[in-house]
Each structure stands twice: as structure tokens, then as C-alpha cells.
MOPAC internal coordinates of N, CA, C and O (Angstrom, degrees):
PM7 1SCF
backbone

  N    0.0000 0     0.00 0     0.00 0    0    0    0
  C    1.4682 1     0.00 0     0.00 0    1    0    0
  C    1.5245 1   105.70 1     0.00 0    2    1    0
  O    1.2310 1   123.02 1   -49.24 1    3    2    1
  N    1.3590 1   111.81 1   130.76 1    3    2    1
  C    1.5220 1   115.30 1   179.54 1    5    3    2
  C    1.5183 1   110.58 1   -77.46 1    6    5    3
  O    1.2310 1   122.19 1   -28.13 1    7    6    5
  N    1.3565 1   113.42 1   151.87 1    7    6    5
  C    1.3694 1   121.51 1   174.79 1    9    7    6
  C    1.5659 1   106.14 1   -82.77 1   10    9    7
  O    1.2310 1   120.03 1   -33.12 1   11   10    9
  N    1.2949 1   117.55 1   146.88 1   11   10    9
  C    1.4726 1   122.25 1   177.68 1   13   11   10
  C    1.4760 1   110.91 1   -98.68 1   14   13   11
  O    1.2310 1   119.14 1   -24.05 1   15   14   13
  N    1.2950 1   119.25 1   155.95 1   15   14   13
  C    1.4273 1   123.49 1   175.67 1   17   15   14
  C    1.5442 1   112.44 1   -68.33 1   18   17   15
  O    1.2310 1   122.38 1   143.32 1   19   18   17
  N    1.3664 1   113.05 1   -36.68 1   19   18   17
  C    1.4648 1   120.02 1  -179.93 1   21   19   18
  C    1.5219 1   109.04 1  -135.10 1   22   21   19
  O    1.2310 1   122.69 1   -31.44 1   23   22   21
  N    1.3219 1   112.46 1   148.56 1   23   22   21
  C    1.4887 1   124.27 1   174.39 1   25   23   22
  C    1.5322 1   109.21 1  -121.50 1   26   25   23
  O    1.2310 1   120.88 1   -52.29 1   27   26   25
  N    1.3127 1   115.93 1   127.71 1   27   26   25
  C    1.4463 1   119.41 1   179.03 1   29   27   26
  C    1.4868 1   103.71 1  -105.66 1   30   29   27
  O    1.2310 1   118.94 1   -69.42 1   31   30   29
  N    1.2888 1   119.63 1   110.58 1   31   30   29
  C    1.4685 1   125.74 1   177.60 1   33   31   30
  C    1.5628 1   107.36 1   -95.38 1   34   33   31
  O    1.2310 1   121.81 1   -66.28 1   35   34   33
  N    1.3310 1   114.14 1   113.72 1   35   34   33
  C    1.4023 1   122.88 1  -177.27 1   37   35   34
  C    1.5274 1   110.25 1  -109.17 1   38   37   35
  O    1.2310 1   120.65 1   -67.35 1   39   38   37
  N    1.3152 1   116.37 1   112.65 1   39   38   37
  C    1.4110 1   122.71 1  -175.12 1   41   39   38
  C    1.6062 1   109.33 1   -63.89 1   42   41   39
  O    1.2310 1   123.01 1   -48.74 1   43   42   41
  N    1.3243 1   111.83 1   131.26 1   43   42   41
  C    1.4934 1   118.33 1   177.59 1   45   43   42
  C    1.5261 1   108.25 1  -127.68 1   46   45   43
  O    1.2310 1   121.06 1  -157.77 1   47   46   45
  N    1.2773 1   115.59 1    22.23 1   47   46   45
  C    1.4699 1   119.73 1  -179.71 1   49   47   46
  C    1.5145 1   111.46 1   -60.08 1   50   49   47
  O    1.2310 1   118.68 1   -42.04 1   51   50   49
  N    1.2890 1   120.11 1   137.96 1   51   50   49
  C    1.4656 1   126.43 1  -177.65 1   53   51   50
  C    1.5226 1   108.66 1  -124.17 1   54   53   51
  O    1.2310 1   121.10 1   -63.70 1   55   54   53
  N    1.3290 1   115.51 1   116.30 1   55   54   53
  C    1.4805 1   120.52 1   172.09 1   57   55   54
  C    1.5265 1   110.16 1   -96.42 1   58   57   55
  O    1.2310 1   121.65 1   -13.82 1   59   58   57
  N    1.3117 1   114.45 1   166.18 1   59   58   57
  C    1.4232 1   117.65 1   175.31 1   61   59   58
  C    1.4700 1   114.00 1   -62.52 1   62   61   59
  O    1.2310 1   119.52 1   -29.19 1   63   62   61
  N    1.2761 1   118.52 1   150.81 1   63   62   61
  C    1.4926 1   125.19 1   179.77 1   65   63   62
  C    1.5107 1   107.18 1   -56.63 1   66   65   63
  O    1.2310 1   118.20 1   -41.06 1   67   66   65
  N    1.2980 1   121.03 1   138.94 1   67   66   65
  C    1.4058 1   122.18 1   177.16 1   69   67   66
  C    1.5221 1   117.11 1    93.84 1   70   69   67
  O    1.2310 1   122.14 1   167.66 1   71   70   69
  N    1.3043 1   113.51 1   -12.34 1   71   70   69
  C    1.5040 1   119.56 1   178.28 1   73   71   70
  C    1.5532 1   106.07 1   -64.87 1   74   73   71
  O    1.2310 1   120.35 1   -53.05 1   75   74   73
  N    1.3649 1   116.93 1   126.95 1   75   74   73
  C    1.5080 1   120.02 1  -175.17 1   77   75   74
  C    1.5634 1   112.23 1   -59.52 1   78   77   75
  O    1.2310 1   120.96 1   153.43 1   79   78   77
  N    1.3286 1   115.76 1   -26.57 1   79   78   77
  C    1.4824 1   116.89 1  -178.37 1   81   79   78
  C    1.5580 1   109.75 1   -78.03 1   82   81   79
  O    1.2310 1   120.59 1   157.53 1   83   82   81
  N    1.2617 1   116.47 1   -22.47 1   83   82   81
  C    1.4232 1   118.44 1  -170.77 1   85   83   82
  C    1.4439 1   111.29 1    68.11 1   86   85   83
  O    1.2310 1   119.67 1    17.13 1   87   86   85
  N    1.3626 1   118.24 1  -162.87 1   87   86   85
  C    1.4522 1   121.70 1   175.29 1   89   87   86
  C    1.4914 1   112.82 1  -156.43 1   90   89   87
  O    1.2310 1   119.91 1   -19.92 1   91   90   89
  N    1.2922 1   117.79 1   160.08 1   91   90   89
  C    1.4862 1   119.78 1  -179.03 1   93   91   90
  C    1.5194 1   111.55 1   -66.07 1   94   93   91
  O    1.2310 1   118.94 1   144.32 1   95   94   93
  N    1.2772 1   119.62 1   -35.68 1   95   94   93
  C    1.4894 1   120.20 1   175.71 1   97   95   94
  C    1.5092 1   112.33 1   -60.79 1   98   97   95
  O    1.2310 1   120.54 1   138.26 1   99   98   97
  N    1.3159 1   116.58 1   -41.74 1   99   98   97
  C    1.4701 1   121.84 1   174.82 1  101   99   98
  C    1.5554 1   112.36 1   -61.13 1  102  101   99
  O    1.2310 1   121.70 1   158.31 1  103  102  101
  N    1.2973 1   114.36 1   -21.69 1  103  102  101
  C    1.4658 1   121.95 1  -175.32 1  105  103  102
  C    1.5365 1   114.63 1  -101.83 1  106  105  103
  O    1.2310 1   122.80 1  -168.49 1  107  106  105
  N    1.4262 1   112.24 1    11.51 1  107  106  105
  C    1.4434 1   119.39 1   173.27 1  109  107  106
  C    1.5594 1   116.65 1    92.04 1  110  109  107
  O    1.2310 1   119.80 1  -163.83 1  111  110  109
  N    1.3268 1   117.98 1    16.17 1  111  110  109
  C    1.5025 1   118.97 1   179.45 1  113  111  110
  C    1.4845 1   113.20 1   -69.96 1  114  113  111
  O    1.2310 1   117.50 1   152.41 1  115  114  113
  N    1.2860 1   122.36 1   -27.59 1  115  114  113
  C    1.4357 1   119.12 1   179.66 1  117  115  114
  C    1.5041 1   115.01 1   -62.78 1  118  117  115
  O    1.2310 1   121.90 1   143.06 1  119  118  117
  N    1.3930 1   113.97 1   -36.94 1  119  118  117
  C    1.4396 1   117.00 1   172.74 1  121  119  118
  C    1.5137 1   112.95 1   -74.46 1  122  121  119
  O    1.2310 1   119.71 1   153.36 1  123  122  121
  N    1.3171 1   118.16 1   -26.64 1  123  122  121
  C    1.4125 1   123.30 1   173.91 1  125  123  122
  C    1.5585 1   111.03 1   -58.55 1  126  125  123
  O    1.2310 1   119.08 1   136.11 1  127  126  125
  N    1.2682 1   119.36 1   -43.89 1  127  126  125
  C    1.4463 1   121.43 1   179.22 1  129  127  126
  C    1.5074 1   109.35 1   -59.44 1  130  129  127
  O    1.2310 1   119.91 1   128.86 1  131  130  129
  N    1.3345 1   117.78 1   -51.14 1  131  130  129
  C    1.4464 1   119.60 1   179.48 1  133  131  130
  C    1.5386 1   114.96 1   -56.47 1  134  133  131
  O    1.2310 1   123.36 1   134.88 1  135  134  133
  N    1.3376 1   111.16 1   -45.12 1  135  134  133
  C    1.5606 1   116.29 1   177.23 1  137  135  134
  C    1.5133 1   110.90 1   -65.40 1  138  137  135
  O    1.2310 1   119.48 1   139.81 1  139  138  137
  N    1.2997 1   118.60 1   -40.19 1  139  138  137
  C    1.4691 1   118.38 1  -176.43 1  141  139  138
  C    1.5119 1   111.12 1   -69.47 1  142  141  139
  O    1.2310 1   120.49 1   141.62 1  143  142  141
  N    1.3398 1   116.67 1   -38.38 1  143  142  141
  C    1.4695 1   119.73 1   177.12 1  145  143  142
  C    1.5296 1   109.60 1   -60.31 1  146  145  143
  O    1.2310 1   120.43 1   137.32 1  147  146  145
  N    1.3480 1   116.78 1   -42.68 1  147  146  145
  C    1.4885 1   120.75 1   177.97 1  149  147  146
  C    1.4695 1   112.56 1   -64.46 1  150  149  147
  O    1.2310 1   119.75 1   137.06 1  151  150  149
  N    1.3777 1   118.08 1   -42.94 1  151  150  149
  C    1.4086 1   122.02 1  -177.69 1  153  151  150
  C    1.5325 1   111.69 1   -65.66 1  154  153  151
  O    1.2310 1   120.01 1   140.45 1  155  154  153
  N    1.2877 1   117.58 1   -39.55 1  155  154  153
  C    1.4784 1   120.11 1   177.72 1  157  155  154
  C    1.5174 1   111.01 1   -68.47 1  158  157  155
  O    1.2310 1   120.70 1   142.52 1  159  158  157
  N    1.3392 1   116.28 1   -37.48 1  159  158  157
  C    1.3886 1   120.08 1   175.75 1  161  159  158
  C    1.5746 1   114.29 1   -62.83 1  162  161  159
  O    1.2310 1   121.58 1   135.38 1  163  162  161
  N    1.3685 1   114.58 1   -44.62 1  163  162  161
  C    1.4126 1   121.84 1   176.39 1  165  163  162
  C    1.5253 1   111.62 1   -55.54 1  166  165  163
  O    1.2310 1   119.14 1   142.23 1  167  166  165
  N    1.2894 1   119.24 1   -37.77 1  167  166  165
  C    1.4622 1   124.75 1  -179.07 1  169  167  166
  C    1.5131 1   115.07 1   -85.22 1  170  169  167
  O    1.2310 1   120.33 1  -179.51 1  171  170  169
  N    1.3116 1   116.98 1     0.49 1  171  170  169
  C    1.4072 1   121.92 1   178.95 1  173  171  170
  C    1.4796 1   112.18 1    75.19 1  174  173  171
  O    1.2310 1   119.19 1  -155.11 1  175  174  173
  N    1.3413 1   119.14 1    24.89 1  175  174  173
  C    1.4397 1   119.97 1  -175.66 1  177  175  174
  C    1.5305 1   113.21 1  -104.61 1  178  177  175
  O    1.2310 1   120.62 1   161.50 1  179  178  177
  N    1.2925 1   116.42 1   -18.50 1  179  178  177
  C    1.4734 1   121.43 1  -170.34 1  181  179  178
  C    1.5283 1   116.46 1   -64.50 1  182  181  179
  O    1.2310 1   119.64 1   148.55 1  183  182  181
  N    1.2969 1   118.29 1   -31.45 1  183  182  181
  C    1.4291 1   117.82 1  -177.30 1  185  183  182
  C    1.5773 1   114.42 1   -88.43 1  186  185  183
  O    1.2310 1   120.65 1   161.92 1  187  186  185
  N    1.2964 1   116.36 1   -18.08 1  187  186  185
  C    1.4780 1   115.29 1  -178.00 1  189  187  186
  C    1.5148 1   115.53 1  -134.57 1  190  189  187
  O    1.2310 1   120.92 1   148.04 1  191  190  189
  N    1.3330 1   115.85 1   -31.96 1  191  190  189
  C    1.4378 1   118.70 1  -170.17 1  193  191  190
  C    1.5629 1   114.26 1   -97.92 1  194  193  191
  O    1.2310 1   120.65 1   139.14 1  195  194  193
  N    1.3649 1   116.36 1   -40.86 1  195  194  193
  C    1.4379 1   118.35 1  -173.73 1  197  195  194
  C    1.5191 1   110.47 1  -147.54 1  198  197  195
  O    1.2310 1   120.83 1   -33.27 1  199  198  197
  N    1.2737 1   116.02 1   146.73 1  199  198  197
  C    1.4661 1   121.07 1   174.75 1  201  199  198
  C    1.5424 1   110.00 1  -133.26 1  202  201  199
  O    1.2310 1   122.40 1   -44.95 1  203  202  201
  N    1.2845 1   113.00 1   135.05 1  203  202  201
  C    1.4227 1   120.98 1   174.02 1  205  203  202
  C    1.5618 1   108.95 1   -95.20 1  206  205  203
  O    1.2310 1   122.46 1   -53.41 1  207  206  205
  N    1.3626 1   112.90 1   126.59 1  207  206  205
  C    1.4442 1   117.24 1  -176.34 1  209  207  206
  C    1.5264 1   109.31 1  -130.05 1  210  209  207
  O    1.2310 1   120.86 1   -39.70 1  211  210  209
  N    1.3464 1   115.96 1   140.30 1  211  210  209
  C    1.4544 1   118.62 1   175.98 1  213  211  210
  C    1.5292 1   104.14 1   -83.43 1  214  213  211
  O    1.2310 1   122.21 1   -29.05 1  215  214  213
  N    1.3756 1   113.37 1   150.95 1  215  214  213
  C    1.4381 1   120.67 1  -179.23 1  217  215  214
  C    1.5305 1   108.51 1  -148.12 1  218  217  215
  O    1.2310 1   121.79 1   -18.10 1  219  218  217
  N    1.3176 1   114.17 1   161.90 1  219  218  217
  C    1.4368 1   119.97 1   177.78 1  221  219  218
  C    1.5525 1   105.86 1   -75.92 1  222  221  219
  O    1.2310 1   122.59 1    17.67 1  223  222  221
  N    1.3305 1   112.65 1  -162.33 1  223  222  221
  C    1.4864 1   121.21 1  -172.48 1  225  223  222
  C    1.5281 1   115.19 1   -55.17 1  226  225  223
  O    1.2310 1   121.68 1   -53.59 1  227  226  225
  N    1.3385 1   114.39 1   126.41 1  227  226  225
  C    1.4121 1   122.72 1   175.27 1  229  227  226
  C    1.5683 1   111.97 1   -96.90 1  230  229  227
  O    1.2310 1   121.00 1   179.99 1  231  230  229
  N    1.3530 1   115.70 1    -0.01 1  231  230  229
  C    1.4847 1   123.41 1   176.28 1  233  231  230
  C    1.5247 1   110.59 1    66.83 1  234  233  231
  O    1.2310 1   121.62 1  -144.38 1  235  234  233
  N    1.3653 1   114.51 1    35.62 1  235  234  233
  C    1.5215 1   120.55 1  -178.85 1  237  235  234
  C    1.5014 1   107.49 1  -124.03 1  238  237  235
  O    1.2310 1   118.00 1  -153.62 1  239  238  237
  N    1.3269 1   121.41 1    26.38 1  239  238  237
  C    1.4544 1   127.17 1  -174.63 1  241  239  238
  C    1.5465 1   112.30 1   -46.78 1  242  241  239
  O    1.2310 1   119.52 1   136.86 1  243  242  241
  N    1.3163 1   118.52 1   -43.14 1  243  242  241
  C    1.3992 1   121.69 1  -176.87 1  245  243  242
  C    1.5237 1   115.14 1   -65.33 1  246  245  243
  O    1.2310 1   121.11 1   169.61 1  247  246  245
  N    1.3522 1   115.48 1   -10.39 1  247  246  245
  C    1.4204 1   119.49 1  -176.62 1  249  247  246
  C    1.5522 1   111.81 1  -106.03 1  250  249  247
  O    1.2310 1   119.29 1  -163.91 1  251  250  249
  N    1.2619 1   118.95 1    16.09 1  251  250  249
  C    1.4708 1   123.55 1  -179.60 1  253  251  250
  C    1.5162 1   109.29 1    72.17 1  254  253  251
  O    1.2310 1   121.40 1    19.08 1  255  254  253
  N    1.3361 1   114.93 1  -160.92 1  255  254  253
  C    1.4568 1   118.51 1   178.68 1  257  255  254
  C    1.4791 1   110.33 1   -60.33 1  258  257  255
  O    1.2310 1   121.42 1   -50.72 1  259  258  257
  N    1.3180 1   114.90 1   129.28 1  259  258  257
  C    1.4894 1   118.93 1  -174.40 1  261  259  258
  C    1.5380 1   112.80 1  -125.68 1  262  261  259
  O    1.2310 1   122.94 1   -27.71 1  263  262  261
  N    1.4253 1   111.98 1   152.29 1  263  262  261
  C    1.4411 1   118.27 1   176.19 1  265  263  262
  C    1.4953 1   107.81 1  -131.65 1  266  265  263
  O    1.2310 1   119.85 1   -39.20 1  267  266  265
  N    1.3224 1   117.89 1   140.80 1  267  266  265
  C    1.4646 1   122.60 1   174.21 1  269  267  266
  C    1.5337 1   105.85 1  -117.33 1  270  269  267
  O    1.2310 1   121.66 1   -51.66 1  271  270  269
  N    1.3204 1   114.42 1   128.34 1  271  270  269
  C    1.4526 1   120.83 1   178.11 1  273  271  270
  C    1.5065 1   108.96 1  -104.54 1  274  273  271
  O    1.2310 1   120.51 1   -56.86 1  275  274  273
  N    1.3385 1   116.62 1   123.14 1  275  274  273
  C    1.4186 1   123.58 1   175.53 1  277  275  274
  C    1.5142 1   111.74 1  -119.22 1  278  277  275
  O    1.2310 1   119.65 1   -34.33 1  279  278  277
  N    1.3338 1   118.28 1   145.67 1  279  278  277
  C    1.4793 1   127.48 1    15.33 1  281  279  278
  C    1.4901 1   113.83 1   -92.56 1  282  281  279
  O    1.2310 1   119.52 1  -165.75 1  283  282  281
  N    1.3088 1   118.53 1    14.25 1  283  282  281
  C    1.4370 1   121.31 1  -177.60 1  285  283  282
  C    1.5883 1   115.14 1   -75.92 1  286  285  283
  O    1.2310 1   120.64 1   166.73 1  287  286  285
  N    1.3256 1   116.37 1   -13.27 1  287  286  285
  C    1.4712 1   121.95 1  -176.64 1  289  287  286
  C    1.5313 1   112.13 1    55.90 1  290  289  287
  O    1.2310 1   121.94 1  -137.45 1  291  290  289
  N    1.3660 1   113.89 1    42.55 1  291  290  289
  C    1.4912 1   118.17 1   177.90 1  293  291  290
  C    1.5495 1   104.41 1   -96.49 1  294  293  291
  O    1.2310 1   120.10 1   -47.84 1  295  294  293
  N    1.2883 1   117.42 1   132.16 1  295  294  293
  C    1.4546 1   123.63 1   175.33 1  297  295  294
  C    1.5180 1   110.51 1  -117.35 1  298  297  295
  O    1.2310 1   122.47 1   -57.73 1  299  298  297
  N    1.3562 1   112.87 1   122.27 1  299  298  297
  C    1.4280 1   118.83 1   176.11 1  301  299  298
  C    1.5384 1   111.24 1  -108.31 1  302  301  299
  O    1.2310 1   119.78 1   -35.16 1  303  302  301
  N    1.3054 1   118.02 1   144.84 1  303  302  301
  C    1.4305 1   121.52 1   178.59 1  305  303  302
  C    1.5136 1   111.54 1  -132.37 1  306  305  303
  O    1.2310 1   121.58 1   -15.47 1  307  306  305
  N    1.3174 1   114.59 1   164.53 1  307  306  305
  C    1.5172 1   121.15 1  -177.48 1  309  307  306
  C    1.5085 1   112.72 1    56.12 1  310  309  307
  O    1.2310 1   120.36 1  -144.11 1  311  310  309
  N    1.2992 1   116.91 1    35.89 1  311  310  309
  C    1.4892 1   122.52 1  -177.05 1  313  311  310
  C    1.4803 1   108.45 1   -76.52 1  314  313  311
  O    1.2310 1   122.48 1   -44.07 1  315  314  313
  N    1.3476 1   112.86 1   135.93 1  315  314  313
  C    1.4726 1   121.20 1   177.88 1  317  315  314
  C    1.4929 1   108.21 1  -123.17 1  318  317  315
  O    1.2310 1   120.67 1   -12.18 1  319  318  317
  N    1.3450 1   116.32 1   167.82 1  319  318  317
  C    1.4508 1   120.90 1   173.46 1  321  319  318
  C    1.5137 1   113.60 1   -55.17 1  322  321  319
  O    1.2310 1   120.17 1   150.79 1  323  322  321
  N    1.3046 1   117.27 1   -29.21 1  323  322  321
  C    1.5211 1   121.81 1   178.19 1  325  323  322
  C    1.4715 1   111.47 1   -70.44 1  326  325  323
  O    1.2310 1   117.81 1   167.31 1  327  326  325
  N    1.3509 1   121.78 1   -12.69 1  327  326  325
  C    1.4239 1   126.98 1   177.12 1  329  327  326
  C    1.4852 1   117.43 1   -92.97 1  330  329  327
  O    1.2310 1   121.00 1   170.08 1  331  330  329
  N    1.3266 1   115.69 1    -9.92 1  331  330  329
  C    1.4554 1   119.87 1  -173.92 1  333  331  330
  C    1.4940 1   112.53 1   -59.93 1  334  333  331
  O    1.2310 1   119.36 1   132.19 1  335  334  333
  N    1.3524 1   118.83 1   -47.81 1  335  334  333
  C    1.4790 1   122.75 1  -176.87 1  337  335  334
  C    1.4867 1   110.35 1   -63.55 1  338  337  335
  O    1.2310 1   119.91 1   139.68 1  339  338  337
  N    1.3631 1   117.77 1   -40.32 1  339  338  337
  C    1.4676 1   118.81 1   179.60 1  341  339  338
  C    1.4852 1   111.26 1   -67.51 1  342  341  339
  O    1.2310 1   118.48 1   140.99 1  343  342  341
  N    1.3087 1   120.50 1   -39.01 1  343  342  341
  C    1.4545 1   123.71 1   176.84 1  345  343  342
  C    1.4945 1   111.48 1   -60.98 1  346  345  343
  O    1.2310 1   121.69 1   129.03 1  347  346  345
  N    1.3898 1   114.36 1   -50.97 1  347  346  345
  C    1.4870 1   119.77 1  -179.28 1  349  347  346
  C    1.5307 1   110.22 1   -60.01 1  350  349  347
  O    1.2310 1   119.84 1   136.85 1  351  350  349
  N    1.2522 1   117.91 1   -43.15 1  351  350  349
  C    1.4552 1   123.53 1   179.65 1  353  351  350
  C    1.5574 1   108.00 1   -60.37 1  354  353  351
  O    1.2310 1   120.50 1   134.19 1  355  354  353
  N    1.2897 1   116.65 1   -45.81 1  355  354  353
  C    1.5041 1   119.87 1  -178.48 1  357  355  354
  C    1.5050 1   109.13 1   -64.59 1  358  357  355
  O    1.2310 1   120.44 1   136.88 1  359  358  357
  N    1.3113 1   116.76 1   -43.12 1  359  358  357
  C    1.5066 1   118.60 1   178.84 1  361  359  358
  C    1.5630 1   110.14 1   -58.43 1  362  361  359
  O    1.2310 1   119.99 1   136.89 1  363  362  361
  N    1.3516 1   117.62 1   -43.11 1  363  362  361
  C    1.4023 1   124.73 1   177.84 1  365  363  362
  C    1.5237 1   111.99 1   -58.38 1  366  365  363
  O    1.2310 1   119.97 1   142.06 1  367  366  365
  N    1.3266 1   117.66 1   -37.94 1  367  366  365
  C    1.4973 1   121.79 1  -175.03 1  369  367  366
  C    1.5493 1   110.13 1   -96.95 1  370  369  367
  O    1.2310 1   119.21 1   177.84 1  371  370  369
  N    1.3334 1   119.11 1    -2.16 1  371  370  369
  C    1.4680 1   117.36 1  -172.98 1  373  371  370
  C    1.4675 1   115.95 1    69.04 1  374  373  371
  O    1.2310 1   121.51 1  -149.12 1  375  374  373
  N    1.3142 1   114.71 1    30.88 1  375  374  373
  C    1.4479 1   121.78 1   179.71 1  377  375  374
  C    1.5480 1   111.91 1  -111.51 1  378  377  375
  O    1.2310 1   120.48 1    -0.87 1  379  378  377
  N    1.3733 1   116.69 1   179.13 1  379  378  377
  C    1.4024 1   123.55 1  -177.42 1  381  379  378
  C    1.5479 1   107.57 1  -127.55 1  382  381  379
  O    1.2310 1   121.84 1   -41.97 1  383  382  381
  N    1.3265 1   114.08 1   138.03 1  383  382  381
  C    1.4664 1   119.17 1   173.21 1  385  383  382
  C    1.5280 1   108.44 1   -85.06 1  386  385  383
  O    1.2310 1   120.66 1   -89.79 1  387  386  385
  N    1.3011 1   116.34 1    90.21 1  387  386  385
  C    1.4368 1   121.65 1  -171.94 1  389  387  386
  C    1.5174 1   115.63 1   -56.45 1  390  389  387
  O    1.2310 1   118.68 1   144.57 1  391  390  389
  N    1.2763 1   120.13 1   -35.43 1  391  390  389
  C    1.4587 1   125.28 1  -178.92 1  393  391  390
  C    1.5428 1   112.14 1   -63.18 1  394  393  391
  O    1.2310 1   120.69 1   159.89 1  395  394  393
  N    1.3115 1   116.29 1   -20.11 1  395  394  393
  C    1.5199 1   118.92 1  -177.21 1  397  395  394
  C    1.5255 1   109.88 1  -103.54 1  398  397  395
  O    1.2310 1   117.10 1   176.19 1  399  398  397
  N    1.2710 1   123.12 1    -3.81 1  399  398  397
  C    1.4227 1   125.87 1  -172.41 1  401  399  398
  C    1.5641 1   110.79 1   -71.52 1  402  401  399
  O    1.2310 1   121.62 1   -49.65 1  403  402  401
  N    1.2816 1   114.50 1   130.35 1  403  402  401
  C    1.5022 1   120.16 1   170.30 1  405  403  402
  C    1.4782 1   106.16 1   -98.44 1  406  405  403
  O    1.2310 1   119.60 1   -63.30 1  407  406  405
  N    1.3311 1   118.36 1   116.70 1  407  406  405
  C    1.4401 1   124.18 1   176.76 1  409  407  406
  C    1.5172 1   111.95 1   -63.71 1  410  409  407
  O    1.2310 1   121.89 1   -39.08 1  411  410  409
  N    1.2774 1   113.98 1   140.92 1  411  410  409
  C    1.5300 1   115.92 1   174.26 1  413  411  410
  C    1.4808 1   110.73 1   -66.82 1  414  413  411
  O    1.2310 1   120.93 1   -26.28 1  415  414  413
  N    1.3405 1   115.84 1   153.72 1  415  414  413
  C    1.4529 1   120.29 1   177.81 1  417  415  414
  C    1.5264 1   109.80 1   -64.78 1  418  417  415
  O    1.2310 1   121.59 1   -26.83 1  419  418  417
  N    1.2793 1   114.57 1   153.17 1  419  418  417
  C    1.4981 1   121.10 1   177.01 1  421  419  418
  C    1.5511 1   106.64 1   -61.28 1  422  421  419
  O    1.2310 1   121.69 1   -32.29 1  423  422  421
  N    1.2657 1   114.38 1   147.71 1  423  422  421
  C    1.5195 1   118.85 1   176.52 1  425  423  422
  C    1.5144 1   109.13 1   -62.64 1  426  425  423
  O    1.2310 1   121.00 1   -43.71 1  427  426  425
  N    1.3144 1   115.68 1   136.29 1  427  426  425
  C    1.4036 1   121.57 1   179.51 1  429  427  426
  C    1.5304 1   113.60 1    84.06 1  430  429  427
  O    1.2310 1   120.28 1   177.75 1  431  430  429
  N    1.3249 1   117.07 1    -2.25 1  431  430  429
  C    1.4940 1   120.77 1  -176.62 1  433  431  430
  C    1.4997 1   109.11 1   -81.89 1  434  433  431
  O    1.2310 1   120.10 1   180.00 1  435  434  433

């Protein structure tokens, strides 16, 4: 199996109904995984350049459905199905979808 240049980890963690944090799965992330896999495949990226992977909790619940792209350490939040094409296009071009970026916390915070 080839290594990819980038891995898109899409949180699909599911918490019990009523949890105040909610969960990415409750915010549509399971469908995001399917759509992202298809979008990367359509762009010819899925077999060599990028892989979309479902993952458990990324501890970003307050930001809605979230994606972490490695090795770039890019963190996206509040991702919806409408954002999939923009993210896939950005991965293809080596760019970042700035409007979705969650800034890292300040050092020492």
C-alpha cells in the first residue's frame, strides 16, 4: 500500500444524545468521510497523494465537524458537505481553506 503525501483525519466520534458537547457524527461527519473520499478520487488524488480517514475524537467538539490534515498540521472546523470540494481542491493545489482553519491555542494557554 502506498503512503500518501497527506492524510485527512475526519472525526466521526459519536457521543450519547444530550451530551452538551455534541459530537462530530451528530454534525454530519460520517457523510463527510464518504464525500471526501469521492472528491479525492475524482481529482486523482486518492491512490497516491491524499487519503481521507475516519477517526475517533479529535477533541475539537466545540468547532463542529472537524478535519485534521497531516503532515501539514492544518485543523479545520465547522466543516459541512458544502466545504468538501473546496477542501479537496485545496489539497490538490497544496493550499489551505483559510475560512475553515481553527487557529492553534496560544503557547502557555
